[in-house]
C-alpha positions, 0 to 999 in steps of 0.5 A: 500500500505504501509503495503504491502511494509513493509511486502515485506521488512520483507519477504526479510530481512532473504534472505539478512541476509543469510550467504555467503562465502565471498572473499578477495579481492572481485574484479576480480582476475588477471591472476594468473594461475601458480606460483602466490603467491597472496593470496585469503582469504575465510571466512564464518559463518555456523550453526548447523541444526540437533538440537544439539550444535557444537561438538569439533570433527566437521569438515568443508569441502570446495568444489569448482566447476565450477557448481553452485551445487557444492555439487553434484558429477559433474566432476569439484567438488573438495575438497579445502585443507584438512578437517578443525576443526570446533571449531566455527561456523565461519571459514576462509581459505587462499590459493593462487589464482592459487591453488584455480583455479586449484582445480576448474579445471579452466585454463588460457585464460578462463572466469569462475565463481568459486563456493564455498560450505562450509559444516559442517560435523560430525567427520566421514566426511559423516554426514552433520550437517549444511546446505551448505554456498555458494558463488562465484567469477568470474575470468576473465582470458582473456585479452582485444583485442589489441588497434589499430590506435594509434596516437601521436601529440606534446604538451609542455613537453607532447604528446597527444595520441589517439587510438581505442579499438581493436577487436578480435575473441578470446576475447570480454572482455572490457577494464577497462582502458588503460596504455600508455608507452613512450620510448626515441628514440632520442634526448638529455636532457632526462635521463629516457629511459622509461616513464610510464605507465600512466593510462587513462580511455578513448581512448585519453589523454595527456602524461606528464613529457616529454622533448621538442625536444626528440623523443618518441615511444608510445605504449598502452595496454588495461587492463581488470577489472581483471588486465589482459593486452593485448599485446602492440599496434603498436608503434607511435612516436612523439616529444614534443615542446614548445607551440607557442600561439598568444602572443608569435607570436606577440612578435616574430614579434616585436609586429606587427601582419599582421591582422586587428588591426596591423599597416601598410596599412591593419591596417589603412583600418580596422580603416577607415572601423570601422569609416564609420560603426560608422557614419552610426550607429549614423545617423540611431539612 
């Protein structure tokens, strides 16, 4: 059994060591169709497979596609940039993410996996000298549905907020987190017109840093793992206020509580009841 497990590990090792196109960042990208200047870096390690060494005239071609077989001539396959000099067996290329998506034919409002193939060619650009190095990255360009049922309740210098995940016939993308923003509606004492956004991983939380007595309008947006935000929810208002706990109420009542341990007739009756219970307990024991 142990020998079989070791054999399987040895057979799997070359597969894990195969060169791949790597991406930086590796996470899902934001909705960067358009004039985005965010960069996407691609890097790879190639190999010569025709039995000769790397030549100074060799080149790399980078192909992108929506198809996993992006070396074929499917309608979405495009060359990314110009031919690159293959001075070493490792290479790198940096471009804007919008250029990357445009080359692959990906449009905004869609969720696509974009495939990349880097191939080593002779200087003529048609003779393949190395096997393709491939990789893929998924771009989730659709925002989650708008959150619904936003509710606000008061806290001390804070507001408690809760909501429900929305639903949409055009988006099934799950929210990675939510962001809540508070805008001053009325009241004195808060010089900051807009607070937030504050991030929450669940569908409720406590929004801090507010001023008691000031009325705020809250909205929440859902944000996908790719950083795409939904439209804001319907607004809900709330006003923070000091918390009045039991001790504060006791002091406010002059130290007298109308409950069972207070002074007065109710308190006296409670004490008499306790005395009767104590005497009964003694007799039984």
